[in-house]
LUMGUKOL-394875 format. One record per residue (C-alpha): residue number from 1; residue in one letter; x, y, z. Coordinates in Angstrom, 1 decimal, decimal comma. Example, Ala and Ser with C-alpha at 12.3 -4.5 7.8 and 13.67 -1.06 7.14 Angstrom:
// residues 2
{num=1 residu=A xx=12,3 yy=-4,5 zz=7,8}
{num=2 residu=S xx=13,7 yy=-1,1 zz=7,1}
END
This chain:
// residues 303
{num=1 residu=M xx=-9,6 yy=20,1 zz=44,3}
{num=2 residu=L xx=-13,0 yy=20,4 zz=45,9}
{num=3 residu=A xx=-13,9 yy=17,7 zz=48,4}
{num=4 residu=G xx=-17,5 yy=16,8 zz=47,7}
{num=5 residu=G xx=-20,0 yy=14,1 zz=48,5}
{num=6 residu=P xx=-23,5 yy=12,7 zz=47,7}
{num=7 residu=L xx=-26,6 yy=14,9 zz=47,4}
{num=8 residu=G xx=-27,8 yy=16,0 zz=50,7}
{num=9 residu=A xx=-24,3 yy=15,8 zz=52,2}
{num=10 residu=E xx=-22,5 yy=18,8 zz=53,7}
{num=11 residu=E xx=-21,4 yy=21,6 zz=51,3}
{num=12 residu=P xx=-18,1 yy=20,8 zz=49,5}
{num=13 residu=R xx=-15,0 yy=22,1 zz=51,3}
{num=14 residu=I xx=-13,2 yy=24,8 zz=49,3}
{num=15 residu=C xx=-9,4 yy=24,6 zz=49,3}
{num=16 residu=Q xx=-7,9 yy=27,6 zz=50,9}
{num=17 residu=R xx=-4,6 yy=27,1 zz=49,1}
{num=18 residu=E xx=-4,7 yy=25,6 zz=45,7}
{num=19 residu=L xx=-2,2 yy=25,0 zz=42,8}
{num=20 residu=V xx=-3,3 yy=25,1 zz=39,2}
{num=21 residu=V xx=-1,2 yy=23,8 zz=36,3}
{num=22 residu=L xx=-1,5 yy=26,5 zz=33,7}
{num=23 residu=G xx=1,0 yy=24,8 zz=31,3}
{num=24 residu=A xx=3,2 yy=21,8 zz=31,3}
{num=25 residu=G xx=5,3 yy=22,1 zz=28,1}
{num=26 residu=Q xx=8,9 yy=23,1 zz=27,4}
{num=27 residu=D xx=9,5 yy=26,8 zz=26,7}
{num=28 residu=A xx=8,3 yy=26,9 zz=23,1}
{num=29 residu=G xx=5,1 yy=24,9 zz=23,6}
{num=30 residu=T xx=3,4 yy=23,3 zz=20,6}
{num=31 residu=P xx=3,2 yy=23,6 zz=17,8}
{num=32 residu=Q xx=6,7 yy=24,8 zz=17,8}
{num=33 residu=I xx=8,0 yy=27,4 zz=15,2}
{num=34 residu=G xx=8,6 yy=25,6 zz=11,9}
{num=35 residu=N xx=6,3 yy=22,7 zz=12,9}
{num=36 residu=A xx=2,9 yy=24,1 zz=12,0}
{num=37 residu=Q xx=1,9 yy=20,7 zz=10,7}
{num=38 residu=D xx=2,2 yy=19,3 zz=14,2}
{num=39 residu=D xx=-1,4 yy=18,2 zz=15,1}
{num=40 residu=G xx=-0,5 yy=16,5 zz=18,4}
{num=41 residu=P xx=-1,8 yy=17,6 zz=21,8}
{num=42 residu=Q xx=-1,3 yy=21,4 zz=22,3}
{num=43 residu=L xx=1,2 yy=22,4 zz=25,0}
{num=44 residu=L xx=1,5 yy=25,7 zz=26,8}
{num=45 residu=A xx=4,8 yy=26,2 zz=28,5}
{num=46 residu=S xx=5,3 yy=25,3 zz=32,1}
{num=47 residu=S xx=3,6 yy=27,5 zz=34,7}
{num=48 residu=L xx=1,8 yy=27,1 zz=38,0}
{num=49 residu=A xx=-0,7 yy=29,4 zz=39,7}
{num=50 residu=L xx=-1,1 yy=29,6 zz=43,5}
{num=51 residu=I xx=-4,5 yy=30,6 zz=44,7}
{num=52 residu=D xx=-4,5 yy=31,8 zz=48,3}
{num=53 residu=R xx=-8,2 yy=32,2 zz=49,2}
{num=54 residu=K xx=-7,4 yy=33,0 zz=52,8}
{num=55 residu=A xx=-5,8 yy=36,2 zz=51,7}
{num=56 residu=G xx=-7,7 yy=36,7 zz=48,5}
{num=57 residu=A xx=-4,4 yy=36,5 zz=46,5}
{num=58 residu=R xx=-3,2 yy=34,8 zz=43,3}
{num=59 residu=Y xx=0,4 yy=34,2 zz=42,3}
{num=60 residu=L xx=2,1 yy=32,9 zz=39,1}
{num=61 residu=F xx=5,3 yy=30,8 zz=38,9}
{num=62 residu=D xx=6,9 yy=31,7 zz=35,6}
{num=63 residu=A xx=5,5 yy=34,0 zz=32,9}
{num=64 residu=Y xx=5,0 yy=32,4 zz=29,5}
{num=65 residu=P xx=4,3 yy=34,4 zz=26,4}
{num=66 residu=Q xx=0,8 yy=32,9 zz=26,3}
{num=67 residu=I xx=0,1 yy=34,4 zz=29,7}
{num=68 residu=T xx=-3,1 yy=35,9 zz=28,3}
{num=69 residu=G xx=-4,7 yy=32,5 zz=27,8}
{num=70 residu=Q xx=-3,2 yy=31,1 zz=31,0}
{num=71 residu=L xx=-4,7 yy=34,0 zz=33,1}
{num=72 residu=A xx=-8,0 yy=33,6 zz=31,4}
{num=73 residu=A xx=-8,0 yy=29,9 zz=32,5}
{num=74 residu=L xx=-7,1 yy=31,0 zz=36,0}
{num=75 residu=D xx=-9,9 yy=33,5 zz=36,0}
{num=76 residu=R xx=-12,4 yy=30,8 zz=35,2}
{num=77 residu=I xx=-11,3 yy=29,0 zz=38,4}
{num=78 residu=E xx=-10,9 yy=32,0 zz=40,7}
{num=79 residu=Q xx=-12,1 yy=35,4 zz=39,6}
{num=80 residu=P xx=-9,7 yy=38,3 zz=40,4}
{num=81 residu=A xx=-10,8 yy=40,8 zz=43,0}
{num=82 residu=E xx=-9,9 yy=43,6 zz=40,6}
{num=83 residu=G xx=-7,8 yy=44,1 zz=37,5}
{num=84 residu=L xx=-5,4 yy=41,4 zz=36,6}
{num=85 residu=G xx=-5,5 yy=39,9 zz=40,1}
{num=86 residu=L xx=-1,8 yy=39,2 zz=40,2}
{num=87 residu=D xx=-0,3 yy=39,6 zz=43,6}
{num=88 residu=G xx=3,1 yy=38,4 zz=42,5}
{num=89 residu=I xx=5,1 yy=36,5 zz=39,8}
{num=90 residu=F xx=8,0 yy=34,3 zz=40,7}
{num=91 residu=L xx=10,5 yy=33,8 zz=37,9}
{num=92 residu=T xx=12,8 yy=30,8 zz=37,8}
{num=93 residu=H xx=15,3 yy=32,0 zz=35,2}
{num=94 residu=A xx=15,9 yy=33,9 zz=31,9}
{num=95 residu=H xx=15,0 yy=31,3 zz=29,3}
{num=96 residu=I xx=12,3 yy=32,3 zz=26,9}
{num=97 residu=G xx=9,3 yy=30,4 zz=28,3}
{num=98 residu=H xx=9,8 yy=31,5 zz=31,8}
{num=99 residu=Y xx=9,8 yy=35,3 zz=31,6}
{num=100 residu=L xx=8,8 yy=36,7 zz=28,2}
{num=101 residu=G xx=5,2 yy=36,9 zz=29,4}
{num=102 residu=L xx=6,1 yy=39,9 zz=31,4}
{num=103 residu=A xx=5,9 yy=41,9 zz=28,2}
{num=104 residu=Y xx=2,1 yy=41,7 zz=28,3}
{num=105 residu=L xx=2,1 yy=43,7 zz=31,5}
{num=106 residu=G xx=3,4 yy=46,7 zz=29,5}
{num=107 residu=R xx=1,8 yy=49,6 zz=27,7}
{num=108 residu=E xx=0,8 yy=47,7 zz=24,6}
{num=109 residu=A xx=-1,3 yy=45,2 zz=26,7}
{num=110 residu=A xx=-2,4 yy=45,3 zz=30,3}
{num=111 residu=S xx=-0,4 yy=48,5 zz=31,4}
{num=112 residu=A xx=-0,3 yy=46,9 zz=34,8}
{num=113 residu=N xx=0,4 yy=48,8 zz=38,0}
{num=114 residu=G xx=3,2 yy=47,6 zz=40,4}
{num=115 residu=V xx=2,9 yy=43,8 zz=40,0}
{num=116 residu=P xx=5,6 yy=42,3 zz=42,3}
{num=117 residu=V xx=8,1 yy=40,2 zz=40,3}
{num=118 residu=Y xx=10,3 yy=38,0 zz=42,5}
{num=119 residu=A xx=13,6 yy=37,1 zz=40,9}
{num=120 residu=M xx=17,2 yy=36,3 zz=41,9}
{num=121 residu=P xx=19,7 yy=39,2 zz=41,9}
{num=122 residu=R xx=21,2 yy=38,6 zz=38,4}
{num=123 residu=M xx=17,7 yy=38,0 zz=36,9}
{num=124 residu=A xx=16,4 yy=41,2 zz=38,5}
{num=125 residu=K xx=19,5 yy=43,1 zz=37,3}
{num=126 residu=F xx=18,9 yy=41,7 zz=33,7}
{num=127 residu=L xx=15,3 yy=43,0 zz=33,8}
{num=128 residu=R xx=16,2 yy=46,3 zz=35,2}
{num=129 residu=E xx=19,0 yy=47,1 zz=32,7}
{num=130 residu=N xx=17,6 yy=45,7 zz=29,4}
{num=131 residu=G xx=14,6 yy=46,8 zz=27,4}
{num=132 residu=P xx=11,8 yy=46,2 zz=27,0}
{num=133 residu=W xx=11,8 yy=44,9 zz=30,6}
{num=134 residu=S xx=13,5 yy=48,1 zz=31,9}
{num=135 residu=Q xx=10,5 yy=50,1 zz=30,7}
{num=136 residu=L xx=8,2 yy=48,0 zz=32,8}
{num=137 residu=V xx=10,3 yy=48,9 zz=35,8}
{num=138 residu=E xx=10,6 yy=52,6 zz=34,9}
{num=139 residu=L xx=6,9 yy=53,0 zz=34,4}
{num=140 residu=G xx=6,1 yy=51,2 zz=37,6}
{num=141 residu=Q xx=4,2 yy=48,4 zz=35,8}
{num=142 residu=I xx=6,3 yy=45,8 zz=37,6}
{num=143 residu=E xx=8,1 yy=46,1 zz=41,0}
{num=144 residu=L xx=11,2 yy=44,0 zz=41,1}
{num=145 residu=V xx=11,8 yy=42,1 zz=44,3}
{num=146 residu=A xx=15,4 yy=40,7 zz=44,3}
{num=147 residu=L xx=15,7 yy=37,5 zz=46,4}
{num=148 residu=G xx=18,7 yy=37,9 zz=48,6}
{num=149 residu=D xx=22,3 yy=37,6 zz=47,5}
{num=150 residu=G xx=21,9 yy=34,8 zz=45,0}
{num=151 residu=K xx=23,5 yy=32,2 zz=47,3}
{num=152 residu=G xx=21,7 yy=29,7 zz=49,4}
{num=153 residu=L xx=18,0 yy=29,6 zz=50,2}
{num=154 residu=Q xx=15,9 yy=32,8 zz=49,9}
{num=155 residu=A xx=12,5 yy=33,0 zz=51,6}
{num=156 residu=V xx=9,6 yy=35,2 zz=50,9}
{num=157 residu=S xx=6,7 yy=35,5 zz=53,4}
{num=158 residu=L xx=3,4 yy=35,9 zz=51,5}
{num=159 residu=A xx=1,3 yy=35,6 zz=54,6}
{num=160 residu=P xx=1,9 yy=34,8 zz=58,3}
{num=161 residu=D xx=1,3 yy=31,1 zz=57,4}
{num=162 residu=L xx=2,6 yy=30,9 zz=53,8}
{num=163 residu=V xx=6,2 yy=31,1 zz=52,7}
{num=164 residu=V xx=7,9 yy=30,6 zz=49,3}
{num=165 residu=V xx=11,6 yy=29,5 zz=49,3}
{num=166 residu=A xx=13,8 yy=29,9 zz=46,3}
{num=167 residu=L xx=16,2 yy=27,0 zz=45,8}
{num=168 residu=P xx=19,3 yy=27,6 zz=43,5}
{num=169 residu=V xx=19,8 yy=24,8 zz=41,1}
{num=170 residu=P xx=22,4 yy=24,0 zz=38,4}
{num=171 residu=H xx=21,2 yy=25,0 zz=35,0}
{num=172 residu=R xx=22,5 yy=27,0 zz=32,0}
{num=173 residu=D xx=23,1 yy=30,5 zz=33,4}
{num=174 residu=E xx=24,0 yy=32,7 zz=30,5}
{num=175 residu=L xx=21,7 yy=35,5 zz=31,6}
{num=176 residu=S xx=20,6 yy=34,7 zz=35,1}
{num=177 residu=E xx=20,6 yy=32,2 zz=38,0}
{num=178 residu=A xx=18,2 yy=29,3 zz=38,0}
{num=179 residu=V xx=16,0 yy=28,4 zz=40,9}
{num=180 residu=G xx=13,1 yy=26,1 zz=41,9}
{num=181 residu=Y xx=10,5 yy=27,3 zz=44,3}
{num=182 residu=Y xx=9,2 yy=25,5 zz=47,4}
{num=183 residu=I xx=5,7 yy=26,6 zz=48,4}
{num=184 residu=M xx=5,3 yy=26,1 zz=52,2}
{num=185 residu=P xx=1,9 yy=26,6 zz=53,9}
{num=186 residu=E xx=2,3 yy=26,5 zz=57,7}
{num=187 residu=D xx=-0,3 yy=23,7 zz=58,0}
{num=188 residu=G xx=1,5 yy=21,3 zz=55,6}
{num=189 residu=G xx=1,0 yy=20,4 zz=52,0}
{num=190 residu=G xx=4,2 yy=21,9 zz=50,6}
{num=191 residu=A xx=5,0 yy=21,8 zz=46,9}
{num=192 residu=L xx=8,2 yy=22,1 zz=44,9}
{num=193 residu=Y xx=8,2 yy=23,6 zz=41,4}
{num=194 residu=L xx=11,4 yy=22,8 zz=39,6}
{num=195 residu=S xx=11,0 yy=23,1 zz=35,8}
{num=196 residu=D xx=14,6 yy=23,1 zz=34,7}
{num=197 residu=I xx=17,8 yy=21,5 zz=36,1}
{num=198 residu=D xx=21,0 yy=20,1 zz=34,5}
{num=199 residu=S xx=21,3 yy=17,0 zz=36,6}
{num=200 residu=W xx=20,3 yy=15,5 zz=39,9}
{num=201 residu=D xx=23,9 yy=14,6 zz=40,8}
{num=202 residu=E xx=24,9 yy=18,3 zz=40,7}
{num=203 residu=W xx=22,1 yy=19,3 zz=43,1}
{num=204 residu=S xx=23,4 yy=18,3 zz=46,5}
{num=205 residu=G xx=23,6 yy=19,9 zz=49,9}
{num=206 residu=P xx=25,1 yy=19,2 zz=53,4}
{num=207 residu=D xx=22,5 yy=16,4 zz=53,8}
{num=208 residu=G xx=23,1 yy=14,8 zz=50,4}
{num=209 residu=P xx=21,0 yy=14,9 zz=47,3}
{num=210 residu=V xx=18,5 yy=17,7 zz=47,6}
{num=211 residu=L xx=15,9 yy=15,8 zz=45,6}
{num=212 residu=A xx=15,8 yy=13,1 zz=48,2}
{num=213 residu=T xx=15,3 yy=15,7 zz=51,0}
{num=214 residu=M xx=12,5 yy=17,4 zz=49,0}
{num=215 residu=L xx=10,8 yy=14,0 zz=48,3}
{num=216 residu=A xx=10,7 yy=13,3 zz=52,0}
{num=217 residu=G xx=9,3 yy=16,8 zz=53,0}
{num=218 residu=A xx=7,0 yy=18,0 zz=50,2}
{num=219 residu=D xx=3,6 yy=16,6 zz=49,3}
{num=220 residu=H xx=3,9 yy=17,4 zz=45,6}
{num=221 residu=I xx=7,1 yy=17,8 zz=43,5}
{num=222 residu=F xx=6,9 yy=19,2 zz=39,9}
{num=223 residu=V xx=10,2 yy=18,3 zz=38,2}
{num=224 residu=D xx=11,9 yy=18,7 zz=34,9}
{num=225 residu=A xx=10,7 yy=16,2 zz=32,3}
{num=226 residu=T xx=12,1 yy=17,9 zz=29,2}
{num=227 residu=F xx=13,2 yy=14,7 zz=27,5}
{num=228 residu=W xx=12,0 yy=11,1 zz=27,8}
{num=229 residu=D xx=15,4 yy=9,5 zz=27,0}
{num=230 residu=D xx=18,6 yy=10,0 zz=25,1}
{num=231 residu=N xx=17,1 yy=8,8 zz=21,8}
{num=232 residu=E xx=14,6 yy=11,7 zz=21,4}
{num=233 residu=L xx=16,4 yy=14,0 zz=19,0}
{num=234 residu=P xx=17,9 yy=12,1 zz=16,1}
{num=235 residu=G xx=21,0 yy=13,7 zz=14,8}
{num=236 residu=R xx=21,6 yy=15,8 zz=17,9}
{num=237 residu=D xx=24,2 yy=15,2 zz=20,6}
{num=238 residu=M xx=21,9 yy=15,1 zz=23,5}
{num=239 residu=S xx=24,8 yy=15,3 zz=26,0}
{num=240 residu=E xx=24,9 yy=19,0 zz=25,0}
{num=241 residu=I xx=21,3 yy=19,4 zz=26,4}
{num=242 residu=P xx=21,7 yy=18,5 zz=30,1}
{num=243 residu=H xx=18,3 yy=17,8 zz=31,5}
{num=244 residu=P xx=17,6 yy=14,6 zz=33,6}
{num=245 residu=R xx=15,7 yy=12,2 zz=31,4}
{num=246 residu=V xx=12,3 yy=11,1 zz=32,6}
{num=247 residu=T xx=13,5 yy=7,4 zz=32,5}
{num=248 residu=E xx=16,6 yy=8,4 zz=34,6}
{num=249 residu=T xx=14,5 yy=10,2 zz=37,2}
{num=250 residu=M xx=12,1 yy=7,2 zz=37,6}
{num=251 residu=D xx=15,0 yy=4,8 zz=37,9}
{num=252 residu=L xx=16,6 yy=7,0 zz=40,5}
{num=253 residu=L xx=13,4 yy=7,1 zz=42,6}
{num=254 residu=Q xx=12,1 yy=3,6 zz=41,9}
{num=255 residu=H xx=13,3 yy=2,2 zz=45,3}
{num=256 residu=Y xx=11,1 yy=4,7 zz=47,2}
{num=257 residu=P xx=7,8 yy=3,5 zz=48,5}
{num=258 residu=A xx=4,7 yy=4,1 zz=46,4}
{num=259 residu=D xx=3,4 yy=6,9 zz=48,6}
{num=260 residu=M xx=6,6 yy=8,9 zz=47,9}
{num=261 residu=R xx=6,8 yy=8,2 zz=44,2}
{num=262 residu=S xx=3,2 yy=9,4 zz=43,9}
{num=263 residu=K xx=4,4 yy=12,9 zz=45,0}
{num=264 residu=V xx=6,3 yy=13,3 zz=41,7}
{num=265 residu=H xx=4,6 yy=15,2 zz=38,8}
{num=266 residu=F xx=6,6 yy=15,4 zz=35,6}
{num=267 residu=I xx=6,4 yy=18,9 zz=33,9}
{num=268 residu=H xx=8,1 yy=21,0 zz=31,2}
{num=269 residu=Y xx=8,1 yy=18,3 zz=28,6}
{num=270 residu=N xx=9,4 yy=19,0 zz=25,1}
{num=271 residu=H xx=7,2 yy=18,7 zz=21,9}
{num=272 residu=T xx=9,2 yy=15,6 zz=21,1}
{num=273 residu=N xx=8,5 yy=13,9 zz=24,4}
{num=274 residu=P xx=5,9 yy=11,2 zz=24,1}
{num=275 residu=L xx=4,5 yy=12,2 zz=27,5}
{num=276 residu=R xx=2,6 yy=15,1 zz=25,8}
{num=277 residu=D xx=0,2 yy=12,4 zz=24,6}
{num=278 residu=P xx=-1,8 yy=11,1 zz=27,7}
{num=279 residu=D xx=-2,5 yy=7,9 zz=25,8}
{num=280 residu=S xx=1,1 yy=7,1 zz=24,8}
{num=281 residu=A xx=2,8 yy=4,0 zz=26,1}
{num=282 residu=E xx=5,3 yy=6,2 zz=27,9}
{num=283 residu=S xx=2,5 yy=8,1 zz=29,8}
{num=284 residu=R xx=1,1 yy=4,7 zz=30,8}
{num=285 residu=E xx=4,5 yy=3,6 zz=32,0}
{num=286 residu=V xx=4,9 yy=6,6 zz=34,2}
{num=287 residu=E xx=1,5 yy=5,8 zz=35,8}
{num=288 residu=A xx=2,3 yy=2,1 zz=36,1}
{num=289 residu=R xx=5,6 yy=3,0 zz=37,9}
{num=290 residu=G xx=3,7 yy=5,1 zz=40,5}
{num=291 residu=F xx=4,5 yy=8,6 zz=39,2}
{num=292 residu=N xx=2,4 yy=11,4 zz=37,6}
{num=293 residu=V xx=2,5 yy=13,5 zz=34,5}
{num=294 residu=A xx=1,4 yy=17,1 zz=35,1}
{num=295 residu=R xx=-1,4 yy=18,2 zz=32,7}
{num=296 residu=R xx=-2,7 yy=21,7 zz=31,9}
{num=297 residu=G xx=-5,8 yy=22,4 zz=34,0}
{num=298 residu=E xx=-4,9 yy=20,1 zz=36,9}
{num=299 residu=R xx=-5,8 yy=21,4 zz=40,3}
{num=300 residu=I xx=-4,2 yy=20,4 zz=43,6}
{num=301 residu=C xx=-5,3 yy=21,4 zz=47,1}
{num=302 residu=L xx=-2,6 yy=22,3 zz=49,5}
{num=303 residu=D xx=-4,7 yy=22,3 zz=52,7}
END
């Protein structure tokens, strides 16, 4: 966000590090396939951009198939120095909304040159050994950067004062590991991006629940909001789709003070989730309880 003032005041301060919400929906966005009649608010799948104006760099977190429109939106905020202006893409895992956008870096579209793609070891191996992703590697259109050994925290230094840490999380791992990313500027304002997780109970470390640790340390936490509650998909056994429900997450964090609850931004909501409508009773409940719903186009200064 730009910090401004009345006419005649000093020039607005431009954020040196800024996050932009490029999408906030579940992998398939809306309208979903087979639901062309859906005329509710459009959703693009969950993705964040990090603008580092100090270094003249731009990064994506997850690569959705509608990456074309998402990059165009980012260009309107911060023009690339040249070409695509992508200094790196951080992938969370191998479910469709999180990596299929890489295809648009290939011959049929951008024919990119050496875009760094940060991924955990199994994810990197999957891309390297399976087409069409392997062709991107072979032609040098992407450069895979495997993050450590797949165990524990893995850190990437993007600048002397900017680090991104991969945090392994429990989630369906048919094709790859799953991680969240903690963006850590040296001068504070850290942010966690965690679009998918199976449960908060399974995500614990030596100091207890990791979510509590992150809530204490980060300034902004973007967390899995796939489903509002267990009644969302009539006829489906929702125990087979293990995501924390939004109601569950709010109940879990309700005892924290207001300034900590306000750090939470719900993201990656399904087309059935009433949070997709900013005017829904559920969206108003989230706000009334001191939390936030991430919306496409939202901008957050990390300075």
